[in-house]
N, C-alpha and C positions, 0 to 999 in steps of 0.2 A: 428671404426670411424677414419676418415682421417683428419689430419690437413690441412687447406686450407687458402689461402690468400684472404681477402675480402676487397673491397673498400666500405665504408659505410659513411653515414652522421648521425649526431646526432642533434636532435632539441633542442630548448632552455630548455626543461625539461629532457633531457638526453635519450629520446627514440631513439633507433638506427634503421636506415633504410638501409639495405644492398642494394648496387647498382650493384655490379659485384663480382663474385668470380672466382678464378683460382684454378683448380684441375688437377693434373697430366699434367701440361703444357697447358691445354686448358682453354680459357676464356669463362665464362658463364655470359652474361649480364642478369640482373634480370628484368623481365617485370612487375611482380606484387608480392606484399608481402601479404601473407594470415594470417592465424591464428598464434598467438604467445602465449607462456605460460612460466612460471617460474618453474624450478625444482631446489631446493636448491639455488646454486649460479650461475646457468646457465639459459640463456634465449634461448628458442627454437623458431625458426622462420621458418614457411613454406614459400618457395618462388617458383615462376614459372619462367622458362627462356623463351626466345622468341619462342622456339619451342613447348612450352606447357608441358615440363618436370617439375615435382615437386621434390624439394629437401628440406631436413631439415637441416638448418644451426643452429649450437649451439654456442652461444657466452658466454665465461666465462669472466665476468668483472674483477674478481680477478686476472686472469692470463693474460688478454688482448688477448686471443687466440680464434680463430674460428675453429670449427670442422664441418665435413660433415657426416651426418648419413644416412644409407641406408633406403629408404622408402619401407616398405613391399608391394609386389605386383607391384613395379615399375620396368620398364625396364632399369632404369638408372644404370650405372656402379658403382655407389657409393657403 
């Protein structure tokens, strides 16, 4: 997993909505947010960029850090 910079907004209930992420110097605007789930202290969020590529972003609330995980079968460089 790679650490990434993410611009996100939080609603009044604390739900996070990633808007853009930066990975290896490239900016990926997020077009849509899909399925999300919790694993221990991390929130996993599937997102799609404007080109249709799917990424899994993982947010650790305890650390305040975002990570990018490889999607099996994806052509993405993550």
